[in-house]
C-alpha positions as semicolon CSV with decimal commas, in nm:
position;residue;x (nm);y (nm);z (nm)
1;X;-0,083;23,121;14,177
2;X;-0,082;22,672;14,188
3;X;0,044;22,694;14,539
4;X;-0,282;22,961;14,633
5;X;-0,498;22,718;14,506
6;X;-0,381;22,455;14,629
7;X;-0,381;22,604;14,955
8;X;-0,765;22,698;14,898
9;X;-0,845;22,380;14,828
10;X;-0,635;22,209;15,136
11;X;-0,795;22,481;15,407
12;X;-1,144;22,412;15,165
13;X;-1,133;22,058;15,235
14;X;-1,010;22,123;15,610
15;X;-1,341;22,305;15,693
16;X;-1,540;22,012;15,443
17;X;-1,379;21,693;15,672
18;X;-1,421;21,937;16,021
19;X;-1,788;21,983;15,930
20;X;-1,836;21,601;15,875
21;X;-1,692;21,442;16,195
22;X;-1,962;21,696;16,358
23;X;-2,198;21,594;16,211
24;X;-2,136;21,214;16,256
25;X;-2,072;21,325;16,636
26;X;-2,408;21,488;16,665
27;X;-2,580;21,173;16,448
28;X;-2,430;20,923;16,735
29;X;-2,574;21,220;16,967
30;X;-2,923;21,184;16,885
31;X;-2,932;20,826;16,810
32;X;-2,825;20,815;17,176
33;X;-3,101;21,051;17,234
34;X;-3,337;20,833;17,047
35;X;-3,285;20,499;17,203
36;X;-3,310;20,638;17,549
37;X;-3,686;20,805;17,416
38;X;-3,703;20,426;17,283
39;X;-3,654;20,319;17,613
40;X;-3,869;20,475;17,805
41;X;-4,179;20,450;17,533
42;X;-4,164;20,066;17,639
43;X;-4,142;20,133;17,995
44;X;-4,495;20,349;17,982
45;X;-4,624;20,106;17,750
46;X;-4,471;19,814;18,013
47;X;-4,702;20,052;18,333
48;X;-4,985;20,084;18,063
49;X;-5,038;19,707;18,032
50;X;-5,018;19,640;18,435
51;X;-5,198;19,992;18,490
52;X;-5,476;19,864;18,261
53;X;-5,468;19,445;18,412
54;X;-5,516;19,617;18,744
55;X;-5,817;19,818;18,666
56;X;-5,932;19,536;18,500
57;X;-5,857;19,267;18,845
58;X;-6,087;19,591;19,029
59;X;-6,362;19,571;18,799
60;X;-6,413;19,220;18,902
61;X;-6,356;19,289;19,221
62;X;-6,644;19,526;19,223
63;X;-6,868;19,386;19,023
64;X;-6,857;19,034;19,279
65;X;-6,892;19,245;19,560
66;X;-7,190;19,485;19,391
67;X;-7,355;19,067;19,415
68;X;-7,319;19,044;19,735
């Protein structure tokens, strides 16, 4: 009787341990994906800033051309 309970406990503990391991792996994968997304967001922000700067330069050049 005690050995059945002990075996059941060991099996349950094993399943829980495996589930936690899977969760850790999933969390690590999620963290990597989030880091990739943040890197893309940073690149997009940088590109947008560069485009906005160029837009302002073009506007200034158009104003100069209009005044001629």
